[in-house]
N, C-alpha and C positions, 0 to 999 in steps of 0.2 A: 608238479608231476603232471602230463596230460591226462583227462579224462578219458579212462576206458569204455568202448563200446560195449553195452551189454549182449546184444546178439553173439553168444558161443558160436556158432556154424559156421560163421563168417570170419572170426578171429585165431589168429596164429601165433607164437611167440616164434622167435628164430634167435637162440642162444649164441652168442660169436656171432650175430649179424652184419658186424663191421668188417668181417675179416675175406680171406680171399676165396672161401668155398659158401659160407654163412650169405654175405653180402650178394653171391649168385642165387642161391636159393631162394633170399628173401626177393628177389628181380621177378625171379618164376613165380614164386605167389601173388607178389601183386600184379603180374599181369593174367594172372586167373579171378581177379578181384578180388582176393583176401584182405581183410583189413589186418594190416603186418606190423608187428611191435617185435623192436629190436631189443636186446641185453648184452650190453659191452661195455668192458671198463676201459677201452681203445689201446689196451697194452700192446696189441697185435693189430688190432683192425684199426682202419682208417675211417674218418667220418666222410670222407670225400666217395669212400665204397657204397653209402648208404644210399638206396633208394629216397628219392624226394617226398615219393608216397606213403612211406614207412615212418613210422614213429620210434625214435630213439630213446632209450633209458638207460643212460650212465650208472651202471651197475656192476658190482663185482659178486660172481656166483659162491666166493666163500662168506658171502655176507646172507643166510638164509631169509632175515627180514624183510631184507632189501628187494627181493625178487620173487618172495609171494605173493604182493598184491599184482604183480606184472602179468606174472601166470596166472591168478587165480579166474576162472571162466574161460580159459582160451579151448578150440577144440583140440589144434593140435600143438606140440612143441618139438621145435627140432635144436638138439644138443648138439650145437659144433664147436664150443668155447674150451680151448684147453691150451699148454704151454707144448706145442708138438713136435718139439724137437729132442731126436734120440741124446745127443752129445751136451744138450744143454740139461736133461733130466739127470743123465751123469755127474756131473758138477753140481747141481743143485735139486738134490732128489726130496728135500723137505717141500721147496716150495711148488716143484712141480705137483709132489701128493696132494698139496692142500688144494689146488688149482683142480687137476685132473680126476682125484679121486673124492675128495669132500663136497668139491663144486657139483660134480654129478649125484653125488646122495642129496645135495640139497635142492637141484632140479628136480631129482625125484621125488622126493617129500611133498614139494612145492606144486609139483605137476598132480600127485595122488591127493591132498587135501583141497587143491584147486579144481578138481572133478574135470581134469583134463581128458580127451579120451585114450590120445594116444602120442605118446614119444617117440620122435625117430633120433637115435644115438649113432654120431659118427662113430665109429671103431677105427681100428685099425690094421692091418697085416703086420704091424709088426709084433703083434701078439704070437705069430707062428713062432720067431726066432728062425734058426736054422734046421729044416727037417730034411729026413734022410732023401726023400724023395718029390719030384716035381709031376705035377701042379698041386699047388696047396689047396686041401678042400676043408672045408668046415669041421670033418667029423675028426681032422689031428688032434693030437693033444697038444694044446699051447706049451710053447717053450720059451718065452722071450727073455731077450739079451740084456735087455737095459729097462733101467725103472720105467721109462715112457711106455714103451709094449707091455711091462706088468699093469700100470695106470689104465691103458685101455681096457685090457684083458679082465681086470677087476669092474671095470665101468660095465662091459655085458653081461657080466654074472650080478652084477644088482641089478641091471634092468630085469634081468630074468626072474630075479626073487620078487621083483615088482611087481611083475606080472602074476606069478604063481600065488604070493602072500598076499596083496593087495588088490588083484585084479586091473592094475592098470596096464592097459594095451603098451607093449613095447617093440621095437625091433630095433636091432644094430646091424649097422655096414660096416663091414671090413673096406675100408678103402686101400688102393693098392697105386701110393705116387703119382698121385693129382698133379696135373700141370695145366697152364691155360692164361689167357687174358686175367691180371690183377696178382698173378704170383708174384710173394715178395723177394726180389731178385739179391737185397740186402742182408746182411748180418754176418755173424760169422758162421752161421748155421743152414744159411741159405740152400736149397735143394738145387741139386745138380744143373738143371735145366734154367734156371733163373741167375744161378751164379754165371754158367756159361755164356747166356744170351748180355749180360752185363758187361764181362769179362771182354766179349766180342767186339760189342760196341763202342767199348774203351781202347781196343787195338792192344790187349793183352792176352797174354797167353792163358788159354785156359788151364786150370787148375786141376788135375782128374787125382784123386785120392785111389791109393794102392796101386793095383796095377792096370785097374779099367776094365777088366775082367768079369767085374760083377754085373750080374745084370737085374733088371728092372722092370715090373710089369707095369710102363705110365699109362695113365688114364686118364682122359679129359674131361676137364671142367664139366663141360655140357651133357656127358656121359654121366657123370655123377649128379649133377642136380637132377637130371631125369630121373635116377635111382631114389633119390629122394623122395621125387613128387609119387612116383609109383608106391613106394613102401609107405605112402600117406594114406593112397587109397586101396591099396590091396587089401581083399578079403580074406587072403589067406595066410596074413601074417596078424601079430598082435601079442603073440605069445613069448614074446623073449627070444625068437628067432636071431641066428647072426648069419648073416649072407655076405658074400665075398662080390664088392665090387670092384673088378680087374678086368682090363683090355683082354685078357687071356693070352697075350702075346708078351714076350719079354727081350729086351735089347739091352747090349752090354754099354757101359759108360764109353767107352772106345768108340761104341757106333753114335751114340747120343755126340759126341765133341766131334767124331766128321761129317756128322749131318750139320750143325752149326756150322763146322769151320774153323779155320785160324788155327795159330799155332799153339800147342798143348804142353803141358808138362805136368810129371807124375810129384804129389805130394803123399806124407804120412796116411795110410790105411785108417779107417775110424772102425769103434767095434760098434757092429752091424751085420745082419744076414748077408751071406754074399749072394742070393739069389732070390728072386721073387718072380712067382707064376702064378696067375690066380686060375682055379678053374672056375667059372661062372655059370654053370649048370643049374645051381640051386638058384639064383637071382632069376634064370630064364624060366623057372619052374614055376617058382612063388611071386615074381613082379611084373614077369614079363617083358624084362629088361634085357637085352644085349647092346652092346658097344656098337657106336655108330661113325664115331671119329677115329680114323686111323692116326697110327703114330707120324708118319710121313707128313698128311694134312695139317695136324696140329703143330709142329715143328715148322713148317712152312709158314702156317698162319704167323707164328709167333716172330720170325723171321723179318714178316713184313711188317708187323707191328714195330720193330726194332730199326726199322729202314735197311736190314741187313742181306747184302745179296746172296 
């Protein structure tokens, strides 16, 4: 194992740092001059995502003993590791619980024992489930519709308890449908944007679940990365706060398909909330964060990357 540097003030650990979001958080931290260590078992992450200036530790968060020495002495821990698909959690509830809940407890235990200053936890808007009104506000009672949504909500509660009981600073960021460069277009449970881009590039019809009227608050990866760094720095958080990180605009899947272009077809709907829309006023208040990348700009950027007209 690579020898860890002893200067706590410049060492951070990104758990899940080979993944879509985690790798770009790691990039930003490297850019800030931090000594970045990544924990990832590479089940979903990719080695090619890892910044060459970061140190990869191939370890599984289900194994507490393996992650303790990596986390020990870090100043900040960003916890982004998860099995993140709603449908997969429905079909594999035991496995996803072990990773998403037990793994989170292990990260918190290792952080508390390792004298970490703050843990920034990647939560999910799926904790809301279907609510009677929009936009979704952090004060609403969670009503998750899947094991995954429940797991992410349990993680938030564990973070809050670790702050209250053990004095470990924590903050939970509820992401809303993150998209952008490095998103994974493959697999049965790929997010709509990645799936549509791949289908269009292969000249296949875009497969829309349900009737396509369901809406999502699509939030660009660069805005999400910025939120993570602000959550690390803000003096207004650290006591287990839960904060929406969403663009504050939603778009239907039909509208998304129209933007990407090509033909489309409808397939069986999934068990998931029909609509999401973030109230991001708390993020503005506590983090000084507001979204900067518009949906249209973000989709146009991805289409250029995929060489789609």
